[in-house]
N, C-alpha and C positions, 0 to 999 in steps of 0.2 A: 476181849476184855471182859465182855459179859456173855454168858452162855445161859439160855432159857430152856428149860427142858420139861415137857408135859406140864405145863402151868395150867392150873384152872382155879376159878373163883366162883363161887355161889354164894347167895345172901339168904339168911334166914330171917323172916319176918315174925318175930316173936308175938307181936300184937295181933297177929292174923292167924294164931294157931301153928306157928312154927312152919309156915308154908315156906318152901324153898324156891327162890328165883334164880334161875340158872344166869350166869354172866358169861364165862368163856370156858373152854375145856380143851387139852391137847395141844396147847400152843408151845411150840419149840423153835426157837431161832438163835442165832449168834450175831454179835455185834463187835466187829473188829475195832481197834484203835483207829481214829481217823475216818470214821464211817458214819452214815446215818441211815438207820433203817426206818422206813416210814410204816407206821400200822394202819391199815385201811379196813374198811367194810362198812356197811350200811349203819345208821343210827340204831344204837340198842344192842351192837354186838360186842361191845365191852373194850372199846379201844381206850378211853380214859381210865376205866377199871384196870386195865394191864398197867398202864403207867403208874398208878397208884399202887399197884402190887410190887412193881419193881423199887419203887421209892419206899415202899413199907407204910404208906397211909394206910392201905389195906393189907391185912394178912391174908395169904393165898390159902384156897382150901386144898390144893395139892401140887405137888411139882417142886422144882428146884430153880433159882435164880443164882447161878454161880458167878460172881464178881471177884476179877483179880486186882487185888488193891495195889497201892503205889508200891508198897514193900514186898510185893510179889505173893502175899498170903491170898489164899482163896477163900472167899466167905459167900456161904449161902444166904442171900439176903431174905430168902422165904421164912428161914427159921432162926436168923441171929438174934441175940439178945438186943432189948431196946437200946441199952447204951452204946453198943456197937453200931447200930444203925445211925444214932445221933452222931457218934464221932465221924462217920463216914459222910454224913450230911455236912457237918463243919468243915470237913478237910477235902472231900474228893467227889462227891455227888451232889448236883443242884437240879432243881426242877423249876421250870415255868409253867404255872397255873394259869387259868384263864381270869384269876383275879389277882389283886394286889393286896396283901394285908401286912401293913407295916405298923410299926409303934405310932401312937397319936404324939402330935408335937414333937417329932423328930423331921429335921428338914431333909430334901431330897438328896443333898450332898451327903449328910451324915449318915444317911440310909445306905448309901454306897461304900463309904468309908469304913464303917464298922466290920463288916465281913472281912476287910483285908487287916485292919489293925488287930482284931481277935484272933488272927493267924500269925501275927507277929511283925507285920510289915509297919515300917515307920510312917508317921503320920503325914510327912511331905510325899513320901512315894504313894501313899494311898490316895492323897489329895489330887495329885498330878494324874493318877490312871482314872479316878472317878470324873475329874474334869474333862479328860480326853473322851470317855466314853459319853458323857452327857452331851458334849459338842457333836460327836459323830452321830448322836441319836436325835440331834435337832431339838434338843431342850435347851432354851435359851437361858444365859447366865443369871438373868433377872429371877428366874424361878428356883435356882440353886438352893437358895436359903428359905424357899417356901415350904410348907406342908404338903405332903402328896394328896391329902384330903381335898385340897384346893384345885387339884388337877382335873383337867378333862380326861374322859375315858382313854383316849389315844396316848396322852401324857402319861398317865397311870400305867398303861401296859408297857410302853417303852421302859419306864423306869423299873417295872417287873422285871423284864427280860435283863436289863443291866445288872439288876441285884443278883440273878442268877449266874451270869457269865463273868463278873468282875473278878472272880478269883479263879478264872480259867479251870473249870472242873475238869475231871478226867472223864466223867460220864454225866451227860447232859439229857434230861428228859424234858420234851417241849410238848405241851398240849394247846394247840391252836395258838402259838406265839403271836402271830400277825393277824390275827382275824379282825382286830378292831382298827387295823392301821390302814391310811390310804397309801397309794402307790409309792409315793417319794419316800416317806418314812419307811416303808415295807422293805423297799431295796436296801436302805441303809442297814436294818436289822440283819436282813439275810446276808449283807457283807460281812458283818460281825461274827455270825454263824458260821460262814465259810471259812474264815479266818481261823476260827476254833479247830474246825475240822483239820485245817493244815496242820495245825499244831500237835494234832493227834487225839483230841478229845472224841470219845465214842457218843454217838447220840441216838436216842430213839424218839420219833416224833409222830404226831397225829394232826393231820393238814387236811382241812375240807377244801382249800384253794389249790387246784390243780397245778397251776402255774408255780406255786411255792413248792409244792410237793417234787416237781420236776427239777426245779432248780437247785434243791438242797440234797434230795435223798439218793442214795447209791442203789438201795434195793427196797423193796416194799414187801411186807408180810401181810397177806390178806387172812384175815380172821375167818372168814366163811369157808375159803378153801383149805385154810391151815398149811398154807404153802408161799413159799418167795414167788415174787412175780417181778417182771421188768417195771420199773416205775411208770413208763410210758404204756402200758399194756392196761387199758380200761377194760374191766370185766363187766358183764350186764348186772351182775349182783350189786357191784358199786353204785348203780343208777336206780336199780328196781329192787325193794325191799321183798316183793314177793318172790322175786328169783332167787334172792339169798335165803329167803326161808325154805324154798324147795330144796336148795343145794344143802342146806343144815340138817334136812330130813333125810337125806339119801344115806 
């Protein structure tokens, strides 16, 4: 469903004399339908930046990101027009960031209903699905009509995840989705993610929690080695940034 080829991203800091800050380079991997590829590497190797390039929050410096859309067309997300990217985000691609950003004075329930009704779902259908997900995520009914700004950090993150998955996207990007959740709620969210995998959603994830990575991922792509790895294979570079730097300079 997604093919990343020779992807690179660097940043130009114009306020510092146009100094170039390297992000990552030479990244290539494939994401089949119904699978999750975990992106790993020490802090600073560009994991979140890679996800932002796929979602097109960042424009890549080089390479291709070929996405096979629902209608069978192949779209290079690295070079597609902005309106094409927005259309894919509305209909096929979702991203779970580490922070929840919602409209002020919009209830938690309406936050989840809107993505469905905007795609043509009836209000009752949207209400039923939103209520089901809120209940599964452990967000009590007393909070459904409250504004997310009043929620705890864990409640906000659970709502953030539900907002991304309620439309059952074909491609889902996950940036530390369960980092702020305790084990009970983390297990519930992981079940929902696994359900989407079973239904054919392709996923790319960044996880610092090894147990979550092992439970959800089929393969991992190590940014330092530039290669696929077994999820259970822990490289010294994952634990030791100095070792990662040595490998990067070889």
